[in-house]
C-alpha positions in Angstrom: -160.7 -237.9 -86.9 -160.3 -234.1 -87.9 -160.4 -234.0 -91.9 -158.3 -230.9 -92.0 -155.6 -232.8 -90.4 -155.7 -236.0 -92.6 -155.6 -232.9 -95.5 -152.5 -231.3 -93.6 -150.9 -234.7 -93.4 -151.3 -235.7 -97.2 -149.9 -232.4 -98.4 -146.7 -233.7 -97.1 -144.5 -235.2 -99.5 -143.6 -238.7 -97.4 -147.6 -239.0 -96.2 -148.5 -241.7 -99.0 -145.2 -244.0 -98.5 -145.6 -243.7 -94.7 -149.5 -244.6 -94.8 -148.9 -247.2 -97.1 -146.2 -249.2 -95.1 -148.4 -248.5 -91.6 -151.6 -250.0 -93.6 -149.4 -252.7 -94.5 -148.3 -254.0 -91.3 -151.6 -253.2 -89.4 -154.1 -254.6 -91.7 -152.5 -256.5 -94.8 -149.9 -258.2 -93.1 -152.3 -259.6 -90.3 -154.8 -260.6 -92.6 -152.3 -262.6 -94.9 -150.9 -264.1 -91.5 -154.4 -265.3 -90.8 -155.0 -266.7 -94.3 -152.0 -268.5 -94.1 -152.4 -270.2 -90.8 -156.0 -271.3 -92.1 -154.6 -272.8 -95.0 -152.1 -274.5 -93.1 -154.9 -276.0 -91.1 -156.9 -276.9 -93.7 -154.2 -279.0 -95.3 -153.5 -280.9 -92.1 -156.9 -281.3 -90.9 -159.1 -280.9 -94.2 -162.2 -278.9 -94.7 -165.0 -278.4 -92.5 -168.3 -276.6 -93.5 -167.3 -273.5 -91.4 -164.2 -273.5 -94.2 -166.3 -273.9 -97.1 -168.2 -270.8 -96.0 -165.0 -268.7 -95.4 -163.6 -269.5 -98.7 -167.0 -268.7 -100.4 -167.0 -265.5 -98.3 -163.2 -264.9 -99.0 -163.8 -265.5 -103.0 -166.9 -262.9 -102.9 -164.5 -260.3 -101.6 -162.0 -261.0 -104.0 -164.6 -260.8 -106.7 -166.0 -257.5 -105.1 -162.3 -256.2 -104.9 -161.6 -257.1 -108.8 -164.9 -255.3 -109.6 -163.5 -252.2 -107.5 -160.1 -252.2 -109.2 -162.1 -252.4 -113.0 -164.6 -250.0 -112.1 -161.9 -247.4 -110.7 -159.5 -248.0 -113.8 -162.1 -247.6 -116.5 -163.8 -244.4 -114.5 -160.3 -243.0 -114.7 -159.8 -243.9 -118.5 -163.3 -242.3 -119.2 -162.4 -239.5 -117.2 -159.3 -238.8 -119.2 -160.9 -239.3 -122.3 -163.4 -236.6 -121.2 -160.6 -234.5 -120.4 -159.0 -234.8 -123.3 -161.9 -234.3 -125.7 -162.6 -230.6 -123.3 -159.3 -230.0 -124.0 -159.4 -230.8 -127.5 -162.1 -228.4 -127.9 -160.6 -225.4 -126.5 -157.3 -225.5 -128.1 -159.4 -226.2 -131.4 -161.6 -222.9 -130.4 -158.2 -221.1 -129.7 -156.9 -221.9 -133.2 -159.8 -220.9 -134.8 -160.1 -217.7 -132.9 -156.4 -217.1 -133.7 -157.0 -217.9 -137.6 -159.6 -215.8 -137.8 -158.1 -212.7 -135.8 -155.0 -213.2 -138.3 -157.1 -213.6 -141.4 -159.0 -210.7 -140.5 -156.1 -208.4 -139.6 -156.2 -205.6 -142.5 -153.1 -204.6 -144.4 -150.8 -207.5 -142.9 -149.8 -210.0 -144.2 -149.1 -213.4 -142.2 -147.4 -216.4 -143.6 -146.7 -219.7 -141.5 -143.8 -221.9 -142.6 -141.5 -224.7 -141.3 -137.3 -224.6 -141.3 -137.4 -225.7 -144.6 -139.4 -222.7 -146.0 -142.9 -224.8 -146.6 -145.6 -222.5 -146.4 -148.2 -223.8 -143.6 -150.2 -220.2 -143.3 -151.1 -218.1 -145.5 -154.0 -215.2 -144.7 -156.1 -213.4 -146.6 -153.9 -210.2 -146.8 -151.1 -212.3 -148.2 -153.5 -213.4 -151.0 -153.9 -209.6 -151.7 -150.4 -208.2 -151.3 -148.7 -211.2 -153.3 -151.6 -212.3 -155.6 -151.0 -216.0 -154.5 -154.5 -217.8 -153.4 -154.1 -219.7 -150.4 -154.6 -223.2 -152.3 -151.5 -222.2 -154.4 -149.4 -220.9 -151.9 -149.7 -223.6 -149.6 -147.0 -226.5 -149.4 -144.9 -224.5 -151.4 -141.5 -222.9 -150.5 -141.6 -219.4 -149.2 -138.4 -218.7 -151.2 -140.0 -219.7 -154.3 -142.8 -217.3 -154.1 -141.9 -213.9 -152.6 -138.3 -213.9 -151.8 -136.1 -212.4 -154.5 -132.9 -213.9 -155.5 -131.1 -210.7 -154.2 -132.6 -210.9 -150.9 -132.6 -214.5 -150.5 -129.3 -215.1 -148.6 -130.6 -212.4 -146.0 -133.3 -214.3 -145.9 -131.9 -217.8 -145.0 -129.5 -216.1 -142.3 -132.6 -215.1 -140.4 -134.3 -218.3 -140.6 -131.1 -220.2 -139.7 -130.5 -217.9 -136.8 -133.8 -218.7 -135.6 -133.4 -222.5 -135.8 -130.4 -221.7 -133.6 -131.8 -219.7 -131.1 -135.7 -220.3 -130.8 -136.3 -216.6 -129.2 -134.6 -215.0 -132.2 -136.4 -212.3 -133.9 -136.2 -210.3 -136.6 -137.5 -206.6 -138.2 -136.4 -204.8 -141.0 -137.3 -203.2 -144.6 -137.1 -205.5 -147.4 -138.6 -205.8 -151.0 -140.7 -208.6 -151.6 -142.2 -209.8 -155.0 -145.8 -210.5 -156.3 -147.4 -213.0 -158.5 -146.6 -210.8 -161.9 -143.2 -210.0 -160.7 -143.5 -206.7 -159.3 -141.0 -205.6 -156.5 -142.9 -204.0 -153.5 -141.3 -202.5 -150.3 -142.1 -204.0 -147.5 -141.6 -203.9 -143.4 -141.1 -207.4 -142.3 -140.7 -209.0 -139.1 -140.2 -212.6 -138.1 -140.8 -214.9 -134.9 -140.5 -218.5 -134.1 -143.0 -220.9 -132.1 -141.7 -223.6 -130.5 -143.9 -227.3 -131.4 -143.4 -230.6 -129.9 -140.9 -232.8 -131.0 -138.5 -229.6 -130.8 -139.7 -228.5 -134.2 -140.4 -224.7 -135.0 -143.1 -222.9 -136.8 -141.6 -219.5 -138.1 -144.2 -216.5 -139.0 -143.5 -214.0 -141.3 -145.5 -210.6 -141.0 -145.4 -207.7 -143.7 -146.9 -204.2 -144.2 -146.7 -202.7 -147.6 -144.5 -199.8 -147.7 -145.4 -198.8 -151.3 -147.7 -195.7 -150.3 -145.4 -194.7 -147.8 -142.2 -194.7 -150.3 -144.1 -192.7 -152.5 -145.2 -190.1 -149.8 -141.6 -190.2 -148.9 -140.0 -189.6 -152.4 -142.9 -186.5 -153.0 -141.8 -185.2 -149.7 -138.1 -185.0 -150.6 -139.0 -183.8 -154.3 -140.9 -180.8 -152.5 -138.0 -180.2 -150.2 -135.3 -180.1 -153.1 -137.9 -177.4 -154.8 -138.4 -175.7 -151.5 -134.4 -175.4 -151.5 -133.9 -174.8 -155.0 -136.8 -172.0 -154.5 -135.1 -170.8 -151.3 -131.4 -170.4 -153.0 -132.7 -168.6 -155.9 -134.7 -166.2 -153.9 -131.5 -165.8 -151.8 -129.4 -165.0 -155.1 -132.4 -162.7 -156.3 -132.3 -160.6 -153.1 -128.2 -160.4 -152.6 -128.1 -159.5 -156.4 -131.1 -156.8 -156.3 -129.8 -155.4 -153.1 -126.3 -154.8 -154.7 -128.2 -152.8 -157.4 -130.2 -150.7 -155.4 -127.8 -149.8 -152.6 -125.5 -148.3 -155.0 -127.9 -145.7 -156.2 -129.1 -145.7 -152.8 -125.9 -144.8 -151.2 -125.3 -142.0 -153.6 -129.3 -140.5 -153.2 -128.4 -140.6 -149.3 -124.9 -139.0 -149.9 -126.2 -136.4 -152.0 -129.0 -135.2 -150.1 -126.5 -135.2 -146.8 -124.7 -132.7 -148.6 -127.6 -130.5 -149.1 -128.8 -130.8 -145.7 -124.9 -129.6 -144.5 -125.0 -126.7 -147.1 -122.3 -127.9 -149.2 -124.1 -126.8 -152.5 -125.2 -123.5 -151.0 -127.9 -122.5 -148.3 -131.5 -124.2 -148.8 -135.0 -122.1 -147.9 -136.9 -124.0 -145.2 -138.9 -126.5 -147.7 -135.9 -127.1 -149.5 -134.4 -128.4 -146.0 -137.2 -130.4 -145.1 -137.4 -131.9 -148.4 -133.4 -132.8 -148.2 -134.2 -134.2 -144.7 -136.9 -136.4 -146.0 -134.7 -137.9 -148.8 -132.1 -138.7 -146.6 -134.6 -140.3 -143.5 -136.4 -142.3 -146.4 -133.1 -143.4 -148.0 -131.5 -144.5 -144.9 -134.6 -146.3 -143.9 -134.6 -148.0 -147.3 -131.0 -148.8 -147.1 -131.6 -150.5 -143.4 -134.6 -152.6 -145.1 -132.0 -153.6 -147.9 -129.4 -154.7 -145.3 -132.2 -156.3 -143.1 -133.4 -158.3 -146.4 -129.8 -159.3 -147.5 -128.8 -160.4 -143.5 -131.9 -162.5 -143.3 -131.1 -164.2 -146.9 -127.6 -164.9 -145.8 -128.5 -166.6 -142.6 -131.2 -168.4 -144.4 -128.9 -169.8 -147.0 -126.6 -170.6 -144.3 -123.6 -168.5 -146.0 -123.6 -166.0 -142.8 -120.3 -166.6 -140.9 -119.9 -165.4 -137.2 -116.4 -164.0 -136.2 -116.1 -165.0 -132.7 -114.4 -162.9 -130.3 -114.2 -162.4 -126.5 -117.0 -159.9 -125.7 -117.4 -157.7 -122.5 -121.0 -157.7 -122.1 -121.3 -155.0 -119.5 -119.4 -152.7 -122.0 -121.5 -153.5 -125.3 -125.0 -153.2 -123.2 -123.6 -149.8 -121.7 -122.5 -148.7 -125.1 -125.8 -149.6 -127.2 -128.3 -148.2 -124.4 -126.4 -145.0 -124.2 -126.1 -144.6 -128.1 -129.9 -145.5 -128.0 -131.1 -142.9 -125.5 -131.1 -139.8 -127.5 -133.7 -141.6 -129.8 -136.2 -142.4 -127.1 -135.5 -139.2 -124.8 -137.9 -137.0 -127.0 -140.6 -139.6 -125.9 -140.2 -139.5 -122.3 -138.7 -142.9 -122.4 -135.9 -144.0 -120.2 -133.6 -147.0 -120.8 -131.9 -148.9 -117.4 -129.4 -151.8 -117.4 -130.0 -154.6 -114.7 -126.4 -156.6 -115.0 -125.7 -159.2 -112.5 -122.2 -158.7 -111.3 -121.0 -162.3 -112.2 -121.6 -161.1 -115.9 -118.4 -160.6 -117.8 -117.1 -162.1 -121.4 -118.8 -164.2 -123.8 -117.6 -165.6 -127.1 -119.7 -164.2 -129.7 -119.5 -162.1 -132.8 -119.7 -158.9 -131.4 -121.2 -157.0 -134.6 -124.1 -159.9 -134.4 -124.6 -159.5 -130.7 -125.0 -155.3 -131.1 -127.0 -156.0 -134.3 -129.5 -158.4 -132.1 -129.7 -155.7 -128.9 -130.1 -152.5 -131.9 -133.1 -154.7 -132.9 -134.9 -155.7 -129.6 -134.3 -152.3 -127.8 -135.7 -150.3 -131.0 -138.1 -152.8 -130.9 -139.0 -152.1 -127.1 -138.9 -148.3 -127.9 -141.0 -148.4 -130.9 -144.0 -150.0 -128.8 -143.6 -148.6 -125.5 -145.9 -146.0 -124.1 -144.7 -142.5 -124.0 -143.1 -141.6 -120.8 -142.4 -145.4 -120.3 -139.3 -147.6 -119.2 -136.9 -150.0 -121.1 -134.9 -152.3 -118.8 -131.8 -154.6 -120.3 -131.4 -157.4 -118.1 -127.9 -159.9 -118.2 -127.6 -162.7 -116.1 -125.5 -165.9 -116.2 -127.8 -169.2 -116.1 -125.5 -172.4 -116.0 -123.3 -172.3 -119.1 -125.4 -169.2 -120.8 -125.4 -165.7 -121.0 -129.1 -164.6 -120.5 -130.3 -161.4 -122.2 -134.2 -159.9 -121.6 -135.3 -156.3 -122.8 -138.4 -155.7 -121.1 -141.0 -152.5 -122.0 -143.8 -151.3 -120.6 -146.1 -150.8 -123.5 -148.8 -152.2 -125.5 -148.3 -155.8 -125.3 -149.1 -158.8 -127.2 -151.9 -161.0 -127.2 -151.4 -164.7 -126.7 -152.4 -165.3 -130.4 -150.1 -163.0 -132.1 -147.0 -164.6 -130.5 -146.5 -167.1 -133.0 -146.2 -164.5 -135.8 -143.6 -162.3 -134.1 -140.6 -163.9 -135.6 -141.8 -164.4 -139.1 -140.2 -162.2 -141.8 -142.5 -159.6 -143.0 -144.7 -160.2 -140.1 -145.8 -157.4 -137.5 -148.1 -157.5 -134.7 -150.4 -154.4 -133.9 -151.8 -153.1 -131.1 -155.7 -152.7 -130.5 -157.3 -149.5 -131.5 -158.1 -148.8 -127.9 -153.9 -148.8 -127.1 -152.9 -147.6 -130.5 -155.4 -145.1 -132.1 -153.1 -142.2 -133.4 -150.5 -144.3 -135.4 -149.4 -147.6 -136.8 -145.8 -148.3 -136.0 -143.4 -148.2 -138.9 -141.2 -151.7 -139.9 -141.4 -154.7 -141.8 -141.3 -157.1 -139.4 -137.8 -158.3 -140.5 -136.0 -157.3 -137.2 -137.6 -160.1 -135.0 -137.0 -162.7 -137.7 -133.2 -161.5 -138.2 -132.7 -161.7 -134.0 -134.0 -165.3 -134.3 -131.6 -166.3 -136.9 -128.7 -164.7 -135.6 -129.3 -166.1 -132.0 -129.5 -169.4 -133.5 -126.6 -169.3 -135.7 -124.7 -168.8 -132.0 -126.0 -171.6 -130.8 -128.8 -170.1 -128.2 -132.5 -169.6 -127.9 -135.2 -166.8 -128.1 -138.4 -166.3 -126.1 -141.2 -164.2 -125.5 -143.4 -163.3 -122.4 -145.9 -160.8 -122.4 -149.3 -159.5 -120.7 -151.7 -158.0 -123.3 -151.7 -154.2 -122.6 -148.9 -154.2 -120.1 -145.4 -155.3 -120.8 -143.3 -157.6 -123.2 -140.3 -159.3 -122.7 -138.3 -160.5 -125.6 -135.1 -162.9 -124.2 -132.5 -164.4 -125.6 -129.4 -166.8 -124.5 -126.0 -167.5 -126.1 -123.4 -170.1 -125.1 -120.8 -168.4 -122.7 -118.1 -170.1 -125.1 -117.9 -170.7 -128.6 -119.8 -174.3 -129.6 -116.9 -176.9 -130.4 -119.2 -178.2 -133.7 -119.1 -174.9 -135.3 
């Protein structure tokens, strides 16, 4: 008989029952009939020598059968005992590994307890964190050891939820007590483990947050100090700007009067001096205005006056105003405004200030005879502006410095040997602040020695949250 077919047959759920029935009727039932008929013959005719031999043989077979049954039972029992022993050893090793692992987890206190809060496990980190040795903590209520009175109700609610739902897991920041009565902030988590007889073991794990809380407090104090310093700086700059602008306006006004010959004609040297006074005064006044605007923006005191601004009109107006200042160096200014560009909700004065700064910056760093291009287009819900110059470009490592106050990037000696560019580095930082006040972004693209593109985007409509 093919063993594979036997294996397939006994894989079927009804195979054992059917095989037993067949064996009963084919072998066992017939054997029983034979023995019954023989016994009947013995009772009628008496024993013969052949019957005695048959009885001996039959009893020997029965003894062998009983011995075989005893052997199989004992063998199975011994096999089960060995399997149980092996499994117990494996379970013991697993428990030992788990205990060693938990005991040696650094800085994580682990406690095991039953639903009535009696401690059944207490690792080394728990000893260090709370000050209770293991032999002292075992068998005591966790609520009597580390749970403060004010947190007891919350703790009981968590354990109660775990008893109702064995899969319930909780994690939160809490305050626990040490043996000395000191309160320590911890991040604690709880999980339940189902054990036989429908019982639960609950494990609590805590990480000490004392150092983190100390760092948070230090950072908070540093932040408050920085904010106070920034407020004091803004007040100082605002006060100083006002005090300086008043006499400075007088200096500019009187120097312009001298240039216009209101006090009488000036000779060539006097006219040169008067013009230098006027130019320097206006430059200083612009610097003071930039400082004041930047301080207001950083302090959050600058308010935007929103209105509907015609972008094509304002871009062309600014480029026309800037052309005379750039034509002396042969620099041309061109615009590239897409046909769908029209209205944006913005502060027109601040938008002009942004464009003046970017176009002025581009002309400052353009090569003589170069070209400045102002591009405008709509990208999704934003109006996107770009000012490109074919000038000295910017090194990649210098780009992060661009929008920092009082930071100015210079070209290399090969590109920029004749002069250093005027300016304080406030223009771009002010541009960034004004764009962000509108809810937009700024960016820079550049290739050193070839070109620079300064771009910004403004929402088409005034942000609703403002």
